[in-house]
C-alpha positions in Angstrom: -4.9 -17.4 20.9 -2.6 -14.4 20.4 -4.4 -11.3 18.9 -2.4 -9.3 15.9 -3.4 -5.8 15.4 -3.9 -4.3 12.0 -4.5 -0.8 10.1 -7.4 -1.2 7.7 -7.7 1.7 4.7 -11.3 2.6 4.0 -12.8 4.9 1.4 -15.0 7.6 3.1 -18.0 5.2 1.8 -17.0 2.0 3.0 -16.4 4.2 6.5 -19.7 5.0 6.4 -21.3 1.6 5.6 -19.0 0.1 8.3 -20.3 2.5 10.8 -24.1 2.4 9.7 -23.6 -1.5 10.2 -22.1 -1.3 13.5 -24.8 1.1 14.8 -27.7 -0.8 13.4 -26.3 -4.0 14.7 -25.0 -2.4 18.4 -21.7 -4.1 17.7 -18.1 -2.0 17.7 -16.3 -2.6 14.2 -14.0 -5.1 15.1 -16.7 -7.4 16.0 -18.4 -6.7 13.1 -15.5 -7.5 10.8 -14.4 -10.6 12.7 -18.1 -11.6 12.3 -17.8 -10.5 8.5 -14.7 -12.7 8.2 -16.5 -16.0 9.5 -19.2 -15.3 7.0 -17.0 -15.0 4.5 -14.8 -17.9 5.1 -18.1 -20.4 5.8 -19.5 -19.0 2.1 -15.6 -19.7 0.8 -15.7 -23.4 2.0 -19.3 -24.2 0.9 -18.5 -23.0 -2.5 -15.0 -25.2 -2.5 -17.6 -28.0 -2.0 -19.8 -27.4 -4.5 -23.1 -26.1 -3.4 -24.4 -22.6 -4.5 -25.8 -19.2 -2.9 -28.9 -18.2 -3.4 -31.0 -15.2 -2.1 -34.9 -16.2 -2.0 -37.6 -13.5 -1.9 -40.5 -16.0 -1.0 -43.4 -13.2 -1.7 -42.4 -12.7 -5.4 -41.3 -16.5 -5.8 -37.9 -15.3 -7.1 -34.4 -16.8 -6.9 -30.9 -15.2 -7.3 -27.6 -16.8 -7.3 -24.7 -15.1 -5.6 -21.8 -15.3 -7.8 -18.7 -14.9 -6.1 -14.9 -14.0 -7.5 
């Protein structure tokens, strides 16, 4: 599979978040963004099938539905 190069413009805040996540996960920016893209794709596929996405706090026994645009 051939690879393409792109330029991504981020705000300082967005770049700081990206760098913090990379450090926390010990991943490069490229790998982290590829993972994020695959996750977003999977979420979209499931939502298109009619599934819902929830965060659950088992301790507090609370669920919150995540709404996607």
